[in-house]
C-alpha positions in Angstrom: 4.4 -19.2 -8.8 2.8 -15.8 -9.3 -0.1 -14.2 -7.4 -1.9 -10.9 -7.4 -1.7 -8.9 -4.2 -2.5 -5.5 -2.9 -0.6 -4.0 0.1 -2.5 -0.8 0.4 -0.8 1.6 2.8 2.5 2.2 4.7 1.4 0.2 7.8 0.6 -2.8 5.6 4.0 -2.5 3.9 5.7 -3.1 7.3 3.3 -6.1 8.0 4.0 -7.5 4.5 7.8 -7.3 4.9 7.6 -8.9 8.4 5.7 -11.8 6.8 8.1 -12.5 4.0 11.5 -11.7 5.5 12.2 -15.2 6.7 11.6 -17.0 3.4 14.7 -18.6 1.8 13.1 -18.4 -1.7 13.5 -15.4 -4.0 10.4 -13.1 -3.8 9.8 -10.3 -6.3 7.1 -7.7 -6.6 6.3 -6.5 -10.1 4.4 -3.3 -11.1 4.5 -2.5 -14.7 8.1 -2.6 -15.8 9.5 -2.4 -12.3 10.7 -5.5 -10.5 11.8 -5.2 -6.9 12.9 -7.5 -4.0 9.7 -8.2 -2.0 11.7 -8.5 1.2 13.0 -4.9 0.9 10.9 -2.3 2.6 12.8 0.5 0.8 12.1 -1.3 -2.6 8.4 -1.5 -1.8 8.2 2.1 -0.8 9.7 3.0 -4.2 6.7 1.6 -6.1 3.0 2.2 -6.1 2.2 -0.2 -3.2 -1.5 1.0 -3.2 -2.0 -0.7 -6.6 -2.4 -4.4 -7.4 1.0 -6.0 -7.7 2.3 -9.3 -9.0 4.1 -11.3 -6.3 6.4 -14.0 -7.7 8.2 -16.7 -5.7 11.1 -18.7 -7.1 11.1 -21.5 -4.6 14.3 -22.6 -3.0 12.8 -24.6 -0.1 10.1 -27.1 -0.6 6.6 -25.9 0.5 7.4 -22.2 0.6 5.1 -21.3 -2.3 2.1 -22.9 -0.5 3.1 -21.2 2.8 3.4 -17.8 1.0 0.0 -18.2 -0.6 -1.6 -19.1 2.7 0.0 -16.1 4.5 -1.1 -13.7 1.7 -4.7 -15.0 2.0 -4.8 -15.0 5.8 -3.5 -11.4 6.1 -5.8 -10.0 3.4 -3.1 -9.3 0.8 -4.3 -11.7 -1.9 -6.5 -10.3 -4.6 -9.2 -12.7 -5.8 
């Protein structure tokens, strides 16, 4: 599952990582040709987190993709 998100600023990076750090599934952020671990604060800081990014989840535990989508929407990361 893929979705478009926008993190925005440094404080939001910390909030984003706190939300996704407990997922068992593999989470990746893509920006152009760069692909990074979405659970890595250092990785996120190495890309343009103020741009629209593609968030991909490779689900390992049932229901995590739906939970992730809901969290992104509730916390204002999801781009419509």
